[in-house]
C-alpha positions, 0 to 999 in steps of 0.5 A, spaced: 567 329 771 562 322 770 556 323 766 551 318 765 551 314 758 543 313 759 537 316 763 536 312 769 528 309 769 523 312 774 523 304 776 530 304 778 530 311 781 524 309 786 527 302 788 533 306 790 529 311 794 525 306 798 529 306 804 529 314 804 523 314 808 522 317 815 521 312 821 517 314 827 522 314 833 521 308 838 518 311 844 518 308 852 514 310 858 518 311 864 517 307 870 518 312 875 515 318 872 510 315 867 512 320 861 513 318 854 520 319 852 525 317 846 529 311 848 536 312 850 535 319 851 535 324 857 528 327 858 525 333 862 519 332 867 518 339 871 525 341 870 528 335 873 532 331 868 531 323 868 535 318 864 533 310 865 528 312 870 533 315 875 534 323 877 540 325 874 540 333 875 535 336 880 531 343 878 533 348 883 
């Protein structure tokens, strides 16, 4: 198995981890219902399923 010859410094370790931070999701406001939702995702409003401002599945 591979084994490191030298200990990696804290600076090098932290440089590698700079890209591992959590990002906030990109949000959009629906022109039809006015609800805030995540981009490129279907979302429910009062039991109805919407995508891109259009009704996809109506609640029974």
